[in-house]
C-alpha positions in Angstrom: -15.0 -1.3 18.1 -14.4 2.3 18.9 -16.9 3.6 21.5 -18.6 7.0 21.2 -16.8 8.4 24.3 -13.7 8.7 22.1 -15.3 10.5 19.2 -14.9 14.1 20.5 -11.1 13.6 21.0 -10.2 12.0 17.7 -6.8 13.3 16.4 -7.6 14.7 13.0 -4.9 16.2 10.9 -6.3 18.9 8.6 -4.1 20.5 5.9 -5.1 23.6 4.0 -2.8 23.6 0.9 -1.9 26.8 -0.9 -3.2 27.5 -4.4 0.2 26.9 -6.0 2.9 24.6 -4.9 6.6 25.3 -4.6 9.0 22.9 -6.2 9.7 20.0 -3.9 6.8 20.7 -1.5 5.4 17.6 0.2 1.8 16.7 1.2 2.6 16.8 4.9 5.3 17.1 7.6 8.4 15.0 7.8 6.9 12.9 10.5 7.1 9.1 11.2 4.5 7.4 13.3 4.9 3.7 14.2 2.3 1.1 15.1 3.4 -2.1 16.7 1.2 -5.3 17.2 2.2 -8.8 18.2 4.0 -9.7 15.0 4.1 -6.4 13.0 5.6 -3.0 13.0 4.2 -0.6 10.5 5.6 3.0 10.0 3.5 5.8 8.4 5.0 9.0 7.0 3.5 12.4 7.0 5.5 13.6 4.0 4.1 10.7 2.0 0.5 11.8 2.6 0.2 9.4 5.6 0.8 6.3 3.7 3.0 3.4 4.8 6.7 3.8 4.7 7.9 0.5 6.1 6.7 -2.9 7.3 8.6 -5.2 9.7 7.6 -8.7 10.7 9.0 -10.0 14.0 12.1 -7.9 13.7 12.7 -8.6 9.9 12.3 -5.7 7.5 9.8 -6.7 4.7 9.4 -3.4 2.9 11.5 -0.3 3.5 11.6 3.5 2.9 13.1 3.4 -0.6 10.1 3.7 -2.8 6.6 4.9 -2.2 3.5 3.0 -1.2 -0.2 3.7 -1.7 -1.8 5.3 -4.8 -0.2 7.4 -7.5 -1.9 8.9 -10.5 -0.8 10.7 -13.6 -3.3 12.3 -16.0 -2.8 11.7 -19.7 0.3 13.6 -20.7 0.8 14.8 -17.1 3.1 14.0 -14.2 2.7 12.0 -11.0 0.5 13.0 -8.0 0.2 10.9 -4.9 2.0 9.7 -1.7 5.6 11.1 -1.9 5.3 12.0 -5.6 4.8 15.7 -6.3 5.9 16.2 -9.9 2.4 17.0 -11.0 1.2 18.5 -7.7 0.9 17.2 -4.2 -1.7 14.8 -2.8 -3.9 17.1 -0.7 -4.6 15.4 2.6 -7.9 16.6 4.0 -8.0 14.5 7.1 -6.0 11.7 8.8 -7.1 9.8 11.9 -5.2 7.2 13.8 -6.8 4.9 16.5 -5.2 2.0 18.3 -7.5 -0.4 20.1 -10.2 2.2 19.6 -8.3 5.0 21.3 -7.2 8.2 19.5 -3.5 8.6 18.8 -1.7 11.8 17.8 0.2 11.9 14.5 3.4 13.4 15.9 6.9 12.6 14.8 8.5 9.7 16.6 5.4 8.4 18.2 5.1 4.7 18.8 1.8 3.1 19.6 1.3 -0.6 20.7 -1.9 -2.6 20.6 -3.8 -5.4 18.9 -5.7 -3.4 16.3 -4.7 -0.1 14.8 -6.5 1.8 12.1 -5.4 4.9 10.1 -8.2 6.5 8.1 -7.4 9.3 5.7 -9.2 11.3 3.0 -7.3 13.1 0.3 -7.4 14.4 -3.3 -5.1 13.3 -6.0 -5.9 16.0 -8.5 -9.5 15.3 -9.5 -9.6 11.9 -7.8 -10.9 11.6 -4.3 -9.3 8.9 -2.1 -10.7 7.4 1.1 -8.1 5.0 2.5 -8.3 2.7 5.6 -5.1 1.0 6.8 -5.7 -1.7 9.4 -2.9 -3.5 11.3 -3.8 -6.5 13.4 -1.6 -9.0 15.2 -0.9 -10.9 12.0 -1.8 -8.8 8.9 -1.9 -5.5 7.2 -5.2 -4.6 5.4 -5.3 -1.8 3.0 -8.6 -0.5 1.5 -8.8 2.3 -1.0 -12.1 3.8 -2.2 -11.9 6.3 -5.2 -14.2 8.7 -6.8 -13.7 10.8 -9.9 -14.9 14.3 -9.0 -14.7 15.5 -12.7 -14.3 13.8 -16.0 -10.7 12.6 -15.9 -8.4 11.2 -18.6 -6.1 8.8 -16.7 -2.6 8.2 -18.1 -1.7 5.7 -15.3 -3.2 4.9 -11.9 -1.4 2.5 -9.6 -3.7 1.5 -6.8 -1.1 -0.1 -4.5 2.7 -0.1 -4.4 4.9 -2.2 -2.1 8.7 -1.9 -2.3 10.0 -5.2 -1.0 13.5 -5.4 0.2 16.1 -6.2 -2.5 17.3 -9.4 -0.7 14.1 -11.1 -1.9 14.9 -13.6 -4.6 11.8 -15.3 -5.9 8.1 -14.8 -6.4 5.0 -16.8 -7.1 1.3 -16.1 -7.9 -2.0 -17.7 -8.6 -3.7 -16.2 -11.7 -7.4 -15.7 -11.8 -7.9 -18.9 -13.8 -6.1 -20.9 -11.0 -2.8 -21.4 -12.8 0.3 -21.1 -10.6 3.2 -19.1 -11.9 6.6 -18.3 -10.4 9.9 -16.7 -11.2 13.1 -15.2 -9.8 14.5 -11.7 -9.6 17.5 -10.5 -11.5 17.5 -6.8 -10.4 17.7 -5.6 -14.0 14.7 -3.3 -14.0 12.4 -5.8 -15.7 8.7 -6.2 -15.1 7.9 -9.7 -13.7 4.4 -11.3 -13.6 2.1 -8.9 -15.5 -1.1 -10.7 -14.8 -4.4 -10.4 -12.9 -4.0 -12.6 -9.8 -5.8 -13.9 -6.8 -2.6 -13.5 -4.8 1.1 -13.2 -5.1 4.0 -13.9 -2.7 7.6 -13.1 -2.4 10.5 -14.9 -0.5 13.5 -13.4 1.3 16.1 -16.1 2.0 18.2 -13.6 4.0 15.5 -13.1 6.7 13.8 -16.4 6.0 10.5 -14.7 5.4 7.8 -15.0 2.9 5.1 -12.4 2.3 1.6 -13.2 0.9 -0.2 -10.4 -0.9 -3.8 -11.6 -1.1 -6.7 -9.8 -2.9 -10.2 -10.4 -1.5 -11.4 -9.6 -5.0 -8.8 -10.0 -7.8 -7.9 -6.6 -9.1 -8.6 -6.5 -12.8 -5.9 -4.2 -14.1 -4.9 -2.5 -17.3 -1.5 -2.0 -18.8 1.0 -4.1 -16.9 -1.7 -5.3 -14.5 -0.2 -6.8 -11.3 3.6 -6.7 -11.7 7.0 -6.5 -9.9 9.5 -3.9 -10.9 12.7 -5.8 -10.6 15.3 -3.2 -9.6 18.4 -3.2 -7.5 17.1 -0.9 -4.8 13.8 -2.9 -4.3 11.6 -5.5 -5.9 8.4 -3.4 -6.0 4.9 -4.8 -6.4 2.4 -2.6 -8.4 -1.3 -2.9 -9.1 -1.8 -1.1 -12.4 -5.6 -0.4 -12.3 -6.0 2.1 -15.1 -4.0 2.9 -18.2 -5.0 5.5 -20.8 -8.6 5.4 -19.6 -11.4 8.0 -19.4 -13.5 8.1 -16.3 -16.7 10.0 -16.1 -17.5 12.3 -13.2 -19.0 10.3 -10.3 -17.2 7.1 -11.3 -16.4 5.1 -8.1 -14.2 2.1 -7.7 -12.3 0.4 -4.9 -9.3 -1.9 -4.2 -8.4 -4.0 -1.2 -5.3 -6.0 -0.3 -4.2 -8.1 2.7 -0.5 -8.7 3.5 0.6 -11.6 5.8 4.1 -12.8 6.6 5.5 -16.1 7.7 8.9 -17.5 8.7 10.0 -20.2 6.4 13.1 -21.8 4.9 13.8 -21.5 1.2 13.0 -25.1 0.4 9.5 -25.0 1.7 8.3 -21.4 1.2 6.0 -22.1 -1.8 4.1 -24.9 -0.1 3.8 -22.8 3.1 2.5 -19.9 1.1 -0.2 -22.0 -0.6 -1.4 -23.1 2.9 -1.4 -19.5 4.1 -3.4 -18.4 1.0 -6.0 -21.1 1.6 -6.2 -20.2 5.2 -6.6 -16.5 4.4 -9.4 -17.3 1.9 -11.2 -19.4 4.4 -11.1 -16.6 7.0 
């Protein structure tokens, strides 16, 4: 736990955005900050509103820079706001604080910090939606927690709570639906939308790196529209959590979403069985 002696020295990034935004403006500087733990290396990007920009497990790239992470939102009839998207306006980062093993770390381009427990906390505005995000990296997992509040009545066209662009060498996925049914499939890289269910967890396998990644939800995310789905493209196999679709939220509405990512090394023949074991272990913990 962070002790009080560090509090006066926390590295807080404060941005004061202009009233109007030039085309192509980003929500922060082109800066990459990396956190390394025993098994994981996670990169955060300033120009993506201090969201994740890549995840590596024991030297193997799991998710890369093509594609955005975090939350994006489009009002009904409007354009995207959030992380690297700026078509409808930029995500306004009010503060971002990084600590590693309880010690403050500066968000400066090229910085690499090593430890056993890292935490990046940020607060931002996506149009009328306030976001408080906590990204925690331990030796063996990435934990992402998003808390939201509608600051005015808002008519949501689409809101994706989490996005994770898995590398295109992944070939297969599986998931456990909220009713306990197991489903699986393969990728064809033809821009389809695989899964489209509310799930307890989903997982993806990369035979090239011999890795499988579990995406586990402490509380299954009850979605709208396409729900939890993979966008099966050539550049990535991207996992989305579609939380709201064509929905009106009253001012003061609060909601949250949480996800845990864990990776294992496994051959192709046994990856599904190993993921089931990892899911049960994660639930027990």
